[in-house]
C-alpha positions in Angstrom: 18.9 -21.6 35.1 20.2 -22.6 31.7 22.9 -25.3 32.2 25.1 -23.3 29.9 24.9 -20.2 32.2 27.5 -19.8 35.0 26.2 -20.4 38.5 26.8 -17.8 41.3 29.3 -20.3 42.7 31.1 -20.4 39.4 31.3 -16.7 39.1 33.0 -16.6 42.5 35.6 -19.1 41.2 36.0 -16.8 38.2 37.0 -13.9 40.4 39.6 -16.1 42.2 41.1 -17.3 38.9 41.6 -13.7 37.8 44.0 -13.1 40.7 47.5 -14.3 39.7 48.6 -15.9 42.9 51.8 -17.4 41.5 54.1 -19.0 44.1 57.9 -18.9 43.9 60.6 -20.7 45.8 62.1 -17.2 46.4 59.8 -15.3 48.8 61.1 -12.0 47.4 59.6 -12.9 44.0 56.1 -13.6 45.3 53.5 -11.0 44.6 52.2 -10.4 48.1 49.5 -8.0 46.8 48.0 -10.8 44.7 47.6 -13.1 47.8 46.2 -10.2 49.8 43.7 -9.6 47.0 42.7 -13.2 47.1 42.2 -13.1 50.8 39.9 -10.1 50.3 38.0 -11.8 47.6 37.4 -14.9 49.8 36.1 -12.7 52.6 33.8 -10.8 50.3 32.5 -13.8 48.3 32.0 -16.1 51.4 30.9 -13.7 54.2 29.2 -16.3 56.4 32.3 -18.5 56.3 34.4 -15.5 57.4 32.0 -14.4 60.2 31.1 -17.8 61.6 34.3 -19.7 61.3 37.5 -19.1 63.2 40.3 -17.9 60.9 44.0 -18.2 61.5 46.7 -16.9 59.1 49.8 -19.1 58.8 53.2 -19.1 57.2 52.8 -16.0 55.1 49.6 -16.3 53.0 48.2 -19.7 54.1 44.9 -19.9 55.9 43.3 -22.2 58.4 39.6 -22.1 59.4 37.8 -24.0 62.2 34.1 -24.8 61.8 32.9 -26.1 65.2 30.7 -29.1 64.9 28.3 -30.9 67.3 31.4 -32.8 68.5 35.1 -32.2 68.6 35.7 -35.9 68.2 36.9 -37.2 64.9 37.8 -33.8 63.3 38.0 -33.6 59.5 40.4 -31.5 57.5 39.4 -30.3 54.0 42.4 -29.0 52.1 43.2 -27.1 48.9 45.8 -24.6 47.8 45.5 -21.0 46.6 48.7 -20.7 44.7 49.3 -21.6 41.1 52.2 -22.3 38.8 53.6 -19.7 36.4 52.3 -19.4 32.9 54.7 -20.1 30.0 54.7 -16.9 27.9 55.1 -18.9 24.7 52.2 -21.3 25.4 49.3 -21.1 23.1 46.3 -20.4 25.4 43.0 -20.2 23.7 42.0 -17.6 26.3 44.6 -15.8 28.4 45.5 -17.6 31.6 44.3 -15.0 34.1 41.4 -13.5 32.2 39.0 -16.1 33.6 37.0 -16.3 30.3 33.8 -18.3 30.2 33.3 -19.8 26.8 32.1 -23.0 25.2 30.8 -24.4 28.4 34.0 -23.9 30.4 35.7 -21.5 32.7 39.3 -21.1 31.3 42.3 -20.1 33.3 45.2 -21.1 35.5 43.9 -22.6 38.7 40.6 -23.8 37.4 41.7 -27.4 37.9 44.7 -26.9 40.1 43.6 -25.9 42.6 41.3 -22.9 43.0 38.4 -25.1 42.0 38.8 -27.0 45.3 39.2 -23.8 47.3 36.0 -22.3 45.7 34.1 -25.6 45.8 34.8 -26.1 49.5 33.9 -22.5 50.4 30.7 -22.5 48.3 29.5 -25.7 50.0 30.3 -24.4 53.5 28.7 -21.0 52.7 25.5 -22.7 51.5 25.3 -24.9 54.6 25.9 -22.0 56.9 23.1 -20.2 55.3 20.8 -23.2 56.1 21.9 -23.1 59.8 23.6 -26.5 59.3 26.0 -27.7 62.0 28.4 -30.5 61.0 28.5 -33.6 63.2 32.1 -33.1 64.0 34.6 -30.2 63.8 35.7 -29.4 60.3 39.0 -27.6 59.5 39.7 -25.9 56.2 43.4 -25.7 55.4 44.2 -23.5 52.3 47.9 -23.5 51.5 49.7 -20.7 49.6 52.9 -22.4 48.5 52.0 -26.0 47.6 53.4 -25.7 44.1 56.9 -24.9 45.5 56.9 -27.5 48.3 56.5 -24.7 50.8 55.7 -24.6 54.5 52.1 -23.6 54.7 50.8 -27.1 55.3 53.7 -27.8 57.7 52.5 -24.8 59.7 48.9 -26.0 59.6 50.0 -29.4 61.0 52.0 -27.7 63.7 49.1 -25.4 64.7 46.7 -28.3 64.9 49.2 -30.3 66.9 49.6 -27.4 69.3 45.9 -27.4 69.9 45.8 -31.2 70.5 43.9 -31.8 67.3 44.5 -35.2 65.7 42.4 -35.4 62.5 40.2 -38.5 61.9 40.4 -37.9 58.2 42.1 -35.5 55.8 40.9 -34.8 52.2 43.0 -32.9 49.7 43.1 -32.5 46.0 44.5 -35.4 43.9 42.2 -37.8 42.0 39.2 -36.7 40.1 36.2 -38.1 38.3 38.3 -39.2 35.4 36.8 -39.7 32.0 38.8 -41.5 29.3 41.1 -42.9 32.0 41.9 -46.3 30.5 41.5 -47.5 26.9 38.2 -49.1 26.3 36.7 -48.2 29.7 33.7 -46.0 29.1 32.7 -45.4 32.7 34.3 -42.5 34.5 36.5 -43.6 37.3 36.4 -41.6 40.5 40.0 -42.2 41.6 40.7 -41.5 45.3 44.3 -41.2 46.1 45.2 -43.4 49.1 48.9 -42.6 48.8 51.2 -40.4 46.7 54.6 -40.8 45.2 57.6 -39.2 46.8 58.7 -36.1 44.9 62.4 -35.9 44.7 64.8 -33.8 42.5 68.3 -34.4 41.4 70.9 -32.4 39.4 73.2 -34.1 37.0 76.4 -32.0 36.5 79.4 -32.5 34.3 82.5 -30.2 34.6 85.2 -29.7 32.0 87.7 -27.2 30.6 85.3 -25.4 28.1 86.9 -23.2 25.5 86.4 -21.8 22.0 83.7 -23.5 19.9 86.2 -23.7 17.0 88.3 -26.3 18.8 85.9 -28.8 20.3 87.4 -31.7 22.3 85.8 -35.2 22.3 83.6 -36.2 25.1 83.1 -32.8 26.6 80.5 -31.9 29.3 77.6 -31.6 27.0 78.4 -34.9 25.3 78.6 -36.7 28.7 75.4 -35.1 29.9 73.5 -36.0 26.8 74.7 -39.6 27.1 73.7 -39.7 30.7 70.2 -38.4 29.8 69.9 -41.1 27.1 71.0 -43.8 29.5 68.3 -42.7 31.9 65.7 -43.0 29.1 66.9 -46.5 28.2 66.8 -47.8 31.7 63.5 -46.9 33.3 62.6 -48.1 36.8 61.1 -51.6 37.0 57.3 -51.9 36.8 55.1 -53.4 39.5 51.6 -53.2 40.8 51.0 -51.8 44.3 47.9 -52.9 46.1 45.8 -49.8 45.4 46.5 -50.2 41.6 45.5 -53.8 41.7 42.2 -52.8 43.4 41.7 -50.1 40.8 41.9 -52.6 37.9 39.7 -55.1 39.7 37.0 -52.4 40.0 37.4 -51.3 36.4 37.1 -54.9 35.1 33.3 -55.0 34.7 33.5 -51.8 32.6 36.4 -52.9 30.4 36.3 -54.5 26.9 35.4 -58.2 27.1 38.9 -59.3 26.1 40.5 -57.4 29.0 38.0 -58.3 31.7 39.7 -61.6 32.8 43.1 -59.9 33.0 41.8 -57.0 35.0 39.5 -59.0 37.3 42.4 -61.3 38.2 45.0 -58.5 38.5 46.5 -59.8 41.7 47.3 -63.1 40.0 48.5 -61.6 36.8 50.2 -58.5 38.2 53.5 -58.8 36.3 51.7 -59.2 33.0 49.4 -56.3 33.7 52.3 -54.1 34.8 54.0 -54.7 31.4 50.8 -54.0 29.5 50.4 -50.7 31.3 54.0 -49.6 30.5 53.1 -50.1 26.8 49.7 -48.3 27.1 51.1 -44.7 27.4 52.7 -42.3 29.8 49.7 -42.0 32.2 49.2 -45.7 32.7 52.9 -46.4 32.8 53.4 -43.9 35.6 50.9 -45.9 37.7 53.1 -48.9 38.0 56.7 -47.5 38.5 58.9 -44.8 39.8 59.5 -42.3 37.1 62.4 -40.0 36.2 61.9 -36.9 34.0 64.6 -34.6 32.7 63.1 -31.2 33.1 65.9 -28.6 32.9 69.0 -28.4 30.8 71.8 -25.8 30.9 75.2 -25.4 29.3 77.2 -22.7 27.7 76.3 -19.1 28.1 77.0 -18.3 24.4 76.6 -20.3 21.2 80.3 -20.0 20.3 81.6 -21.1 23.7 82.0 -24.7 24.8 80.4 -25.3 28.1 82.7 -25.7 31.1 79.7 -27.1 33.1 76.6 -28.8 31.8 73.6 -29.5 34.0 70.3 -31.3 33.9 67.5 -31.3 36.4 65.8 -34.6 37.0 62.5 -34.9 38.7 61.8 -38.3 40.2 58.4 -39.5 41.5 59.0 -42.5 43.8 56.4 -45.3 44.0 55.4 -46.6 47.4 57.7 -49.5 48.1 60.7 -47.7 46.6 62.7 -45.0 48.5 65.0 -42.0 47.9 68.0 -44.3 48.5 66.8 -47.0 46.0 66.0 -44.3 43.4 69.4 -42.7 43.8 71.1 -46.1 43.4 69.1 -46.8 40.2 70.1 -43.4 38.7 73.7 -44.0 39.5 73.6 -47.5 38.0 71.8 -46.3 34.8 74.2 -43.4 34.2 77.3 -45.5 34.9 79.7 -42.6 34.5 82.0 -41.3 37.2 82.3 -38.0 35.5 78.6 -37.3 35.9 77.9 -35.9 39.4 74.5 -36.8 40.9 73.4 -34.2 43.5 70.2 -34.6 45.6 68.4 -31.2 45.6 65.3 -32.1 47.6 63.7 -35.3 48.6 60.4 -36.7 49.9 59.7 -40.3 50.5 56.4 -41.8 49.2 53.6 -41.5 51.8 52.1 -44.4 53.7 49.1 -46.1 52.1 45.8 -45.1 53.8 43.4 -47.9 54.3 40.7 -48.5 51.7 39.3 -51.9 52.6 36.8 -52.1 55.5 37.6 -48.5 56.3 34.7 -46.2 57.4 36.5 -43.0 56.1 37.0 -44.4 52.7 33.5 -45.8 52.6 32.2 -42.3 53.4 34.0 -41.0 50.3 32.7 -43.8 48.2 29.1 -43.3 49.4 29.3 -39.6 48.6 30.7 -40.3 45.1 27.8 -42.7 44.5 25.3 -40.1 45.5 26.6 -37.3 43.4 28.3 -39.2 40.5 26.1 -42.4 40.1 27.7 -43.2 36.8 31.3 -43.2 38.2 33.3 -46.1 39.7 35.0 -45.1 42.9 38.4 -46.6 43.4 41.6 -46.2 45.3 44.8 -45.4 43.4 48.3 -44.0 44.0 48.6 -40.3 43.2 51.5 -39.6 40.8 51.8 -36.0 41.9 52.5 -34.5 45.3 50.1 -32.6 47.5 50.3 -30.7 50.8 48.4 -33.5 52.4 51.6 -35.6 52.7 52.5 -33.5 55.7 49.4 -34.7 57.5 50.5 -38.3 57.3 52.4 -37.8 60.5 49.3 -37.0 62.5 46.5 -38.8 60.6 46.1 -42.4 59.4 43.4 -41.6 56.9 44.7 -39.1 54.3 42.9 -39.1 51.0 43.3 -37.1 47.8 40.2 -36.4 45.6 39.0 -33.4 43.7 35.3 -34.0 43.0 35.2 -32.7 39.4 34.7 -34.4 36.1 37.8 -34.1 33.9 38.5 -35.4 30.4 41.9 -36.6 29.4 42.5 -33.4 27.6 41.7 -31.4 30.8 44.0 -33.5 32.9 46.8 -32.8 30.4 46.2 -29.1 30.7 47.2 -29.0 34.4 50.5 -27.2 34.6 50.2 -26.7 30.8 48.0 -24.4 28.7 44.2 -24.2 28.2 43.5 -25.3 31.8 39.7 -25.2 32.1 36.8 -26.6 34.1 33.3 -27.4 32.9 30.5 -25.1 34.2 28.3 -28.0 35.2 31.3 -30.0 36.5 32.2 -27.3 38.9 28.6 -27.2 40.3 28.7 -31.0 40.7 31.8 -30.6 42.7 30.2 -28.0 45.0 27.3 -30.5 45.6 29.8 -33.2 46.4 31.5 -31.2 49.1 28.2 -30.3 50.6 27.0 -33.9 50.5 30.2 -35.0 52.2 29.7 -32.6 55.0 26.1 -33.8 55.5 27.3 -37.4 55.5 29.7 -36.9 58.4 26.9 -37.9 60.8 
């Protein structure tokens, strides 16, 4: 087969991408028919999986499969999610988000990187192994959520179901890290970053109330002025930077591949942590987010009309809390930064950062490293702290080994396309990912 041609596994992903399974916090706004179509597509594209594995529907549209292995000891959970975020109608997509166009060596569309690539990659690997008559060394569970993007209940239901069966996973693997190219200035080698923890995803609302009135008679220091000042104060007082243990290990492992001038700093990251943390803050948004809790103002609202002074002005603030910080400490920091009693700070939803899964002298992490080395020999496997949030956080209560890694090569531009426009996956990169999942399942013994 020509490397530029799509593989059969890729064409199956293309079908999934063309189904607009957009999740919403309001169940009434969810297109149930789209999720039903996706379930049908999964059953048709992966028939062995659906005839030989035990399937359980959970929490609306989420799915859980059991692949019985040679032993029920040390069960493994492979996770992904079937839902996607909405598409901004004003975004300038090269190819329409749900057309699933194959062009220029990529499959384009919403979900190609987040996260139908993992759904299709896992299913393709399982389907292939079933066709060979392969039996995994231990039970394997496939947990596919349908509301991950809206912090839904699918994964919670999966945990509850497994608990009711007395299943305590030995290892859980969800999306998260990737084989990241262009991940750090001057580092040529791709870094296979495996999330051993994730930040806590917490949301606040800033609200300022006032009298409002006619725009021809503006009063000083009204709601919009106070809100704008509060936003600027948040920008001017970011959270302090520090280096958690996984990030220190990440830089130690990158050191041999860094420019000569940076190698001593990175190799001795534990001794030079404060200096390295300051350097990362200056290196850009992606590196800076690795070393501190972040706060992003994501929504603004004010007057309903351009000639009316707002009586209430609001701003949504999304905070990603670094392990070692907490919802309480983040709340205190925001209050201190805003320093205005007229600005109400309301907690909308909260999640603490997850525990850090072991990565030193840990067989489960070594298994992931070994599989990376076999499929991506040019990549440097390393632990890191995931900046986003995944469904796997719910499994931390029942499993000590929760990891986050999507085995696909991604450039910096591709990583920036997640939740944005022109999301796309390389044709060869997808096939590599399928091989990685298959090799992982073979390596369980």
